[in-house]
FIVEXMI-985508 format. One line per field, with one value per residue (C-alpha): residue in one letter; chain; x, y, z. Coordinates in Angstrom, 1 decimal, m for minus. Layout:
! residues N
residu	c(A / ...)
chaine	c(A / ...)
u	c(X / ...)
v	c(Y / ...)
w	c(Z / ...)
This chain:
! residues 399
residu	c(X / X / X / X / X / X / X / X / X / X / X / X / X / X / X / X / X / X / X / X / X / X / X / X / X / X / X / X / X / X / X / X / X / X / X / X / X / X / X / X / X / X / X / X / X / X / X / X / X / X / X / X / X / X / X / X / X / X / X / X / X / X / X / X / X / X / X / X / X / X / X / X / X / X / X / X / X / X / X / X / X / X / X / X / X / X / X / X / X / X / X / X / X / X / X / X / X / X / X / X / X / X / X / X / X / X / X / X / X / X / X / X / X / X / X / X / X / X / X / X / X / X / X / X / X / X / X / X / X / X / X / X / X / X / X / X / X / X / X / X / X / X / X / X / X / X / X / X / X / X / X / X / X / X / X / X / X / X / X / X / X / X / X / X / X / X / X / X / X / X / X / X / X / X / X / X / X / X / X / X / X / X / X / X / X / X / X / X / X / X / X / X / X / X / X / X / X / X / X / X / X / X / X / X / X / X / X / X / X / X / X / X / X / X / X / X / X / X / X / X / X / X / X / X / X / X / X / X / X / X / X / X / X / X / X / X / X / X / X / X / X / X / X / X / X / X / X / X / X / X / X / X / X / X / X / X / X / X / X / X / X / X / X / X / X / X / X / X / X / X / X / X / X / X / X / X / X / X / X / X / X / X / X / X / X / X / X / X / X / X / X / X / X / X / X / X / X / X / X / X / X / X / X / X / X / X / X / X / X / X / X / X / X / X / X / X / X / X / X / X / X / X / X / X / X / X / X / X / X / X / X / X / X / X / X / X / X / X / X / X / X / X / X / X / X / X / X / X / X / X / X / X / X / X / X / X / X / X / X / X / X / X / X / X / X / X / X / X / X / X / X / X / X / X / X / X / X / X / X / X / X / X / X / X / X / X / X / X / X / X / X / X / X / X / X / X / X / X / X)
chaine	c(A / A / A / A / A / A / A / A / A / A / A / A / A / A / A / A / A / A / A / A / A / A / A / A / A / A / A / A / A / A / A / A / A / A / A / A / A / A / A / A / A / A / A / A / A / A / A / A / A / A / A / A / A / A / A / A / A / A / A / A / A / A / A / A / A / A / A / A / A / A / A / A / A / A / A / A / A / A / A / A / A / A / A / A / A / A / A / A / A / A / A / A / A / A / A / A / A / A / A / A / A / A / A / A / A / A / A / A / A / A / A / A / A / A / A / A / A / A / A / A / A / A / A / A / A / A / A / A / A / A / A / A / A / A / A / A / A / A / A / A / A / A / A / A / A / A / A / A / A / A / A / A / A / A / A / A / A / A / A / A / A / A / A / A / A / A / A / A / A / A / A / A / A / A / A / A / A / A / A / A / A / A / A / A / A / A / A / A / A / A / A / A / A / A / A / A / A / A / A / A / A / A / A / A / A / A / A / A / A / A / A / A / A / A / A / A / A / A / A / A / A / A / A / A / A / A / A / A / A / A / A / A / A / A / A / A / A / A / A / A / A / A / A / A / A / A / A / A / A / A / A / A / A / A / A / A / A / A / A / A / A / A / A / A / A / A / A / A / A / A / A / A / A / A / A / A / A / A / A / A / A / A / A / A / A / A / A / A / A / A / A / A / A / A / A / A / A / A / A / A / A / A / A / A / A / A / A / A / A / A / A / A / A / A / A / A / A / A / A / A / A / A / A / A / A / A / A / A / A / A / A / A / A / A / A / A / A / A / A / A / A / A / A / A / A / A / A / A / A / A / A / A / A / A / A / A / A / A / A / A / A / A / A / A / A / A / A / A / A / A / A / A / A / A / A / A / A / A / A / A / A / A / A / A / A / A / A / A / A / A / A / A / A / A / A / A / A / A / A)
u	c(m59.0 / m58.8 / m55.3 / m53.9 / m53.7 / m50.1 / m50.3 / m52.3 / m50.1 / m47.0 / m48.8 / m49.7 / m46.3 / m44.6 / m47.5 / m46.3 / m42.8 / m43.1 / m40.4 / m37.9 / m38.1 / m37.4 / m34.2 / m33.2 / m34.0 / m32.6 / m29.2 / m28.8 / m29.4 / m26.9 / m24.1 / m24.8 / m24.3 / m21.0 / m19.5 / m20.1 / m18.1 / m15.0 / m12.3 / m13.4 / m10.0 / m10.9 / m8.6 / m7.6 / m7.1 / m4.4 / m3.1 / m3.2 / m4.4 / m2.5 / 0.9 / 0.6 / m0.3 / 3.0 / 4.8 / 3.8 / 5.0 / 8.2 / 8.5 / 8.0 / 3.9 / 3.7 / 7.4 / 6.4 / 4.5 / 7.8 / 7.3 / 4.3 / 2.9 / 0.1 / m1.7 / m4.2 / m3.6 / m1.8 / m4.8 / m5.8 / m1.9 / m2.4 / m5.4 / m3.2 / m0.3 / m3.1 / m4.1 / m0.6 / m1.1 / m4.6 / m4.8 / m7.0 / m6.4 / m5.2 / m8.2 / m10.9 / m9.4 / m9.9 / m13.2 / m14.2 / m12.7 / m15.4 / m18.3 / m18.3 / m18.7 / m21.2 / m23.7 / m22.5 / m23.9 / m27.2 / m27.7 / m26.7 / m29.2 / m31.9 / m31.2 / m31.3 / m34.4 / m36.5 / m35.6 / m36.5 / m39.8 / m40.7 / m41.6 / m39.6 / m40.9 / m39.3 / m36.4 / m36.0 / m37.1 / m33.8 / m31.9 / m32.9 / m32.2 / m28.6 / m27.3 / m28.4 / m28.0 / m26.0 / m23.5 / m22.8 / m22.5 / m20.0 / m18.2 / m17.1 / m17.2 / m16.9 / m14.3 / m12.7 / m12.5 / m13.2 / m15.3 / m18.2 / m15.4 / m15.2 / m18.7 / m19.7 / m18.3 / m19.7 / m22.9 / m22.4 / m21.1 / m24.2 / m26.3 / m24.4 / m25.0 / m28.7 / m28.6 / m26.4 / m23.8 / m20.6 / m17.8 / m18.6 / m19.8 / m16.4 / m14.8 / m16.2 / m15.5 / m12.1 / m11.9 / m13.6 / m10.8 / m8.1 / m9.2 / m10.1 / m9.0 / m13.1 / m14.5 / m13.6 / m16.9 / m18.7 / m16.9 / m18.8 / m22.0 / m20.6 / m19.5 / m22.8 / m24.2 / m22.0 / m23.0 / m26.5 / m27.3 / m24.0 / m25.0 / m21.2 / m17.6 / m15.3 / m13.0 / m14.7 / m12.8 / m9.5 / m10.9 / m10.0 / m6.4 / m6.4 / m8.2 / m6.1 / m3.1 / m4.4 / m5.2 / m1.8 / m0.2 / 1.1 / 3.3 / 4.3 / 5.3 / 7.4 / 9.0 / 6.7 / 6.5 / 2.7 / 3.4 / 3.5 / m0.6 / m1.4 / 1.5 / 0.0 / m3.4 / m1.6 / 0.0 / m3.1 / m4.9 / m4.3 / m2.9 / m5.8 / m5.1 / m8.6 / m11.7 / m13.6 / m12.5 / m15.6 / m18.0 / m20.7 / m20.4 / m21.8 / m18.3 / m18.6 / m20.8 / m17.7 / m14.8 / m15.2 / m14.7 / m11.3 / m9.3 / m6.4 / m7.1 / m8.3 / m7.8 / m5.4 / m8.1 / m11.3 / m10.1 / m10.1 / m13.6 / m15.0 / m13.4 / m14.8 / m18.4 / m18.2 / m17.7 / m20.2 / m23.1 / m22.5 / m22.2 / m25.6 / m27.4 / m26.0 / m27.0 / m30.6 / m30.5 / m29.3 / m32.1 / m35.1 / m33.7 / m35.6 / m34.7 / m33.3 / m34.7 / m33.5 / m35.2 / m33.8 / m30.4 / m30.8 / m31.3 / m28.9 / m26.1 / m27.0 / m27.5 / m24.3 / m22.3 / m23.9 / m22.9 / m19.7 / m18.8 / m21.0 / m19.0 / m15.6 / m13.2 / m11.6 / m14.3 / m14.1 / m17.2 / m16.8 / m17.0 / m20.6 / m21.1 / m21.3 / m23.9 / m25.8 / m26.1 / m27.4 / m29.6 / m31.8 / m32.3 / m33.8 / m35.6 / m37.3 / m38.5 / m39.4 / m41.2 / m40.9 / m37.3 / m37.5 / m37.6 / m34.5 / m32.7 / m33.7 / m31.8 / m28.7 / m28.5 / m28.6 / m25.9 / m23.5 / m24.2 / m23.4 / m20.0 / m19.2 / m19.8 / m17.9 / m14.8 / m15.3 / m16.7 / m15.6 / m19.5 / m21.5 / m24.9 / m26.1 / m24.2 / m22.3 / m24.1 / m27.5 / m25.8 / m24.7 / m28.1 / m29.7 / m27.2 / m28.1 / m31.8 / m31.3 / m29.4 / m31.8 / m34.7 / m32.8 / m32.3 / m36.1 / m37.3 / m35.3 / m36.3 / m40.2 / m39.2 / m37.7 / m39.8 / m43.0 / m41.9 / m41.0 / m44.5 / m46.4 / m44.0 / m44.9 / m48.6 / m48.7 / m47.0 / m49.4 / m52.4)
v	c(35.3 / 31.6 / 30.1 / 28.1 / 24.7 / 24.5 / 27.6 / 25.4 / 22.1 / 24.2 / 26.4 / 22.7 / 21.1 / 24.2 / 23.6 / 20.1 / 20.8 / 23.8 / 23.1 / 21.5 / 24.6 / 27.1 / 24.9 / 25.9 / 29.4 / 29.8 / 27.3 / 30.0 / 33.2 / 31.5 / 30.9 / 34.3 / 36.0 / 33.6 / 34.9 / 38.5 / 38.7 / 36.1 / 39.3 / 40.3 / 39.9 / 39.3 / 39.9 / 36.3 / 36.2 / 39.0 / 38.0 / 34.3 / 32.4 / 34.6 / 34.4 / 30.5 / 30.2 / 32.1 / 30.1 / 26.9 / 28.3 / 29.2 / 26.1 / 24.3 / 23.8 / 19.9 / 19.7 / 22.3 / 19.6 / 18.6 / 21.4 / 22.7 / 25.8 / 28.0 / 26.2 / 24.0 / 20.2 / 18.7 / 17.8 / 21.2 / 22.3 / 19.5 / 21.7 / 24.6 / 22.9 / 21.8 / 25.3 / 26.3 / 24.6 / 26.0 / 28.3 / 30.4 / 33.2 / 32.0 / 34.1 / 32.2 / 29.3 / 29.2 / 30.2 / 27.7 / 24.8 / 26.1 / 27.0 / 23.3 / 22.2 / 24.5 / 23.1 / 19.7 / 20.7 / 21.5 / 18.3 / 16.5 / 18.6 / 18.1 / 14.4 / 14.2 / 16.4 / 14.4 / 11.3 / 13.1 / 14.6 / 12.2 / 15.3 / 16.2 / 19.5 / 20.4 / 18.9 / 21.3 / 23.9 / 23.3 / 22.7 / 26.4 / 28.2 / 26.6 / 27.5 / 31.0 / 30.8 / 34.5 / 32.6 / 30.1 / 32.3 / 34.9 / 32.0 / 30.7 / 33.3 / 36.8 / 35.7 / 32.5 / 30.5 / 26.5 / 25.6 / 24.4 / 21.7 / 20.0 / 20.8 / 18.6 / 15.8 / 16.2 / 16.4 / 13.3 / 11.3 / 12.3 / 11.0 / 7.8 / 7.3 / 7.9 / 5.3 / 2.9 / 2.5 / 2.8 / 2.3 / 5.1 / 7.4 / 7.8 / 7.6 / 10.7 / 12.2 / 11.6 / 13.3 / 16.1 / 16.0 / 15.9 / 19.3 / 20.9 / 20.8 / 22.4 / 18.8 / 18.3 / 20.4 / 17.4 / 14.5 / 15.1 / 14.2 / 10.8 / 10.3 / 11.1 / 9.0 / 6.2 / 5.8 / 6.3 / 4.4 / 2.1 / 1.1 / 1.2 / m0.2 / 2.5 / 1.0 / 2.9 / 6.0 / 4.6 / 5.6 / 9.1 / 8.9 / 6.4 / 8.9 / 11.9 / 9.9 / 8.7 / 12.1 / 13.6 / 11.4 / 13.8 / 15.3 / 12.0 / 11.0 / 13.8 / 13.3 / 14.6 / 12.1 / 10.6 / 12.5 / 15.9 / 14.9 / 15.5 / 17.6 / 20.5 / 20.2 / 20.2 / 23.1 / 25.2 / 24.6 / 27.6 / 29.8 / 32.5 / 33.2 / 35.5 / 34.3 / 35.6 / 36.2 / 37.7 / 35.0 / 36.4 / 33.6 / 33.7 / 34.8 / 38.0 / 39.1 / 38.8 / 40.0 / 42.4 / 40.9 / 40.3 / 41.1 / 39.3 / 40.0 / 37.3 / 34.2 / 32.4 / 32.6 / 32.3 / 29.5 / 26.6 / 27.1 / 27.7 / 24.2 / 22.7 / 24.2 / 23.0 / 19.3 / 19.8 / 21.1 / 18.1 / 15.8 / 17.1 / 16.5 / 13.2 / 12.2 / 13.7 / 11.1 / 8.3 / 9.3 / 9.4 / 6.1 / 6.7 / 5.2 / 8.0 / 8.7 / 9.8 / 13.3 / 13.3 / 12.2 / 14.7 / 17.5 / 15.8 / 16.5 / 20.4 / 20.4 / 19.6 / 21.4 / 24.6 / 23.9 / 22.8 / 26.1 / 28.3 / 27.6 / 26.9 / 29.5 / 31.3 / 30.8 / 32.5 / 33.5 / 31.0 / 28.2 / 28.9 / 27.3 / 23.8 / 24.4 / 26.8 / 24.6 / 21.7 / 24.5 / 24.4 / 20.6 / 21.2 / 24.2 / 21.8 / 19.3 / 21.4 / 24.8 / 26.3 / 26.8 / 29.0 / 32.0 / 30.9 / 30.1 / 33.3 / 34.5 / 32.6 / 33.7 / 37.4 / 36.9 / 35.2 / 38.3 / 40.7 / 39.0 / 38.4 / 41.8 / 43.2 / 41.3 / 41.4 / 44.9 / 46.5 / 47.2 / 46.4 / 47.8 / 46.0 / 46.4 / 43.8 / 42.7 / 42.5 / 39.7 / 38.0 / 38.3 / 36.8 / 34.2 / 33.4 / 33.1 / 31.0 / 28.3 / 28.5 / 27.9 / 25.4 / 23.3 / 23.7 / 22.5 / 19.5 / 18.6 / 19.2 / 16.9 / 14.1 / 14.3 / 14.0 / 11.2 / 9.3 / 10.3 / 9.0 / 5.7 / 4.9 / 5.6 / 3.2 / 0.4 / 0.9 / 0.7)
w	c(m51.3 / m49.7 / m49.1 / m51.8 / m51.2 / m51.1 / m48.7 / m46.0 / m46.7 / m45.8 / m42.9 / m41.4 / m41.7 / m40.0 / m37.0 / m37.3 / m36.7 / m34.9 / m32.3 / m35.1 / m36.7 / m33.6 / m32.7 / m36.5 / m36.0 / m32.5 / m33.3 / m36.5 / m34.1 / m31.5 / m34.5 / m35.4 / m31.9 / m31.3 / m34.7 / m34.0 / m30.8 / m32.2 / m32.4 / m28.6 / m26.5 / m22.9 / m19.9 / m19.8 / m23.6 / m23.2 / m20.2 / m20.3 / m23.3 / m25.9 / m24.4 / m23.7 / m27.6 / m28.4 / m25.8 / m27.6 / m31.0 / m29.4 / m28.3 / m31.9 / m31.4 / m30.2 / m29.4 / m26.4 / m24.8 / m23.2 / m20.4 / m18.8 / m20.6 / m18.6 / m15.5 / m17.1 / m17.9 / m20.4 / m22.6 / m23.0 / m23.7 / m26.4 / m27.9 / m28.3 / m29.8 / m32.3 / m32.5 / m33.5 / m36.8 / m38.0 / m40.1 / m38.1 / m35.3 / m32.0 / m30.2 / m32.9 / m32.2 / m28.5 / m28.5 / m31.2 / m29.0 / m26.3 / m29.1 / m30.2 / m26.5 / m26.0 / m28.5 / m27.2 / m23.9 / m25.2 / m26.8 / m23.6 / m21.5 / m24.1 / m23.8 / m19.8 / m19.8 / m21.9 / m19.9 / m16.9 / m18.2 / m20.8 / m23.1 / m26.2 / m26.1 / m23.1 / m23.8 / m26.8 / m25.2 / m22.8 / m26.2 / m27.1 / m23.7 / m23.4 / m26.8 / m26.0 / m22.3 / m21.5 / m19.4 / m21.9 / m24.6 / m22.6 / m21.3 / m24.5 / m27.1 / m25.1 / m22.5 / m24.7 / m21.5 / m21.8 / m18.8 / m21.2 / m22.2 / m18.7 / m17.8 / m20.9 / m19.5 / m16.2 / m17.9 / m20.0 / m16.5 / m15.3 / m17.9 / m17.4 / m14.1 / m14.3 / m17.0 / m14.6 / m17.1 / m14.1 / m16.4 / m18.8 / m16.0 / m14.6 / m18.0 / m18.6 / m15.1 / m15.7 / m19.2 / m17.1 / m14.7 / m17.5 / m18.8 / m15.6 / m11.8 / m11.3 / m12.3 / m8.5 / m7.5 / m8.9 / m6.5 / m3.4 / m5.5 / m6.5 / m3.1 / m1.6 / m4.1 / m3.6 / 0.1 / m0.5 / m3.2 / m3.6 / m7.7 / m8.4 / m7.1 / m5.8 / m7.8 / m10.7 / m9.5 / m10.8 / m14.5 / m13.4 / m13.3 / m16.1 / m18.3 / m17.1 / m18.4 / m21.5 / m22.5 / m21.9 / m23.5 / m26.0 / m23.2 / m22.0 / m25.3 / m25.3 / m22.1 / m19.3 / m16.2 / m15.1 / m12.0 / m14.1 / m14.9 / m11.2 / m9.8 / m12.0 / m10.1 / m6.6 / m7.2 / m8.3 / m4.8 / m2.6 / m5.8 / m4.7 / m1.4 / m1.3 / 0.6 / m2.3 / m6.0 / m7.6 / m6.5 / m4.1 / m1.3 / 2.0 / 3.4 / 1.6 / 4.9 / 6.7 / 4.3 / 1.2 / m2.2 / m3.7 / 0.1 / 1.1 / 4.5 / 6.8 / 4.5 / 6.9 / 9.4 / 7.5 / 4.7 / 7.4 / 8.6 / 5.1 / 4.0 / 7.5 / 6.9 / 3.5 / 4.6 / 7.3 / 4.9 / 2.4 / 5.5 / 6.6 / 3.1 / 3.1 / 6.7 / 5.7 / 2.6 / 4.6 / 7.5 / 5.2 / 3.9 / 0.5 / m3.1 / m5.0 / m8.3 / m11.3 / m10.9 / m7.1 / m8.6 / m10.8 / m8.5 / m5.8 / m8.5 / m8.9 / m5.0 / m4.2 / m6.6 / m6.0 / m1.9 / m2.8 / m4.7 / m2.3 / 0.9 / m0.2 / m0.4 / m3.5 / m5.8 / m9.0 / m10.8 / m13.6 / m11.1 / m10.9 / m14.3 / m14.0 / m11.4 / m13.7 / m16.6 / m14.4 / m12.6 / m16.1 / m15.9 / m12.4 / m13.5 / m16.3 / m13.7 / m11.0 / m12.4 / m8.5 / m9.1 / m12.3 / m10.0 / m8.5 / m11.3 / m12.9 / m9.8 / m10.1 / m13.9 / m12.6 / m9.9 / m12.9 / m15.5 / m13.0 / m11.9 / m15.6 / m16.6 / m13.5 / m14.9 / m18.6 / m18.9 / m15.6 / m15.0 / m11.7 / m11.9 / m8.9 / m5.6 / m4.5 / m1.3 / m3.1 / m5.2 / m2.1 / m0.4 / m3.5 / m3.7 / m0.1 / m0.8 / m4.0 / m1.7 / 0.9 / m1.6 / m3.6 / m0.5 / 1.0 / m2.5 / m2.7 / 1.1 / m0.2 / m3.2 / m1.6 / 1.4 / m0.8 / m2.6 / 1.0 / 2.3 / m0.8 / m0.7 / 2.9 / 2.4 / m0.7 / 1.3 / 4.3 / 1.8)
């Protein structure tokens, strides 16, 4: 018996819209796996987030904004204050903030990938990967952390930079800073772009403190000073006096994970080598004097952020979140980095599982070695991509 005419039409329509149907299915699955773990309470939820919530309630909700609660910025403290008025459990509330930004990240990455590749299909694939990405899922829905919030605004900042919308670029970067100090990992990229491309005025950086103050108005209205907006971040620097805080960095070749030993000796060295590594990257771009296109700018954003986290001391496993998300865009424009990207995700899955579930299936030094190999490969591929473009352009000019 042949298919009915209506069946043929349905099948034809499904084939025509297969990518969109896949997005709907994956989105439904992403929501399902998230809501299935909403009740899970991570160590951070028990030790930090829930006590902060209770302190906000005791302080009168928004009235508690007159003093610092927790060690996150005033805008995030404002979100906690709002949460005290919502008819949901605080565990669910914390996670819903981040889950909303998970999907914002997926849409933003989809947009960037479509712009870079010119392919709607690859863009939709990147959307699907982000919303079911194990690190994105574990961070927001299991851990209850807010890395998706500041990372979303960093990605929006990058997107605006690619479109040469300078004011919007730094406004979004300012919003990212307002929510999390870890947005500072993106700053070396903007410095390198400023020196090597010079497409925006250095005065645009003033949007960062302006946005931080505007988003902190809830606390300022309640009596906090403008200085409090920035003082919190100053006090956060150097809080964890360990060379490695569950991030498998180069320095684990010298010291154990989580140890306090030798921090005073090695910390200045780690910072100095981070600056040197980023300086070498900048000098390489200046020496080649090649115009940066949108793909190489995106690659540079990823690589400079990765280098910053890789070499700095006192890094937590979650600090890799921003470059893990950006790494997907690199995998979409350079397929040869896919094995390295899988390696990065594997490393993060192991460090996350160690903290959340107290499980370490892979020895720590294997993770350290894998992270080092991935770093070397990404640097090699960036040099290849940038040098190839430079060679092609010189050949065109000579011809």
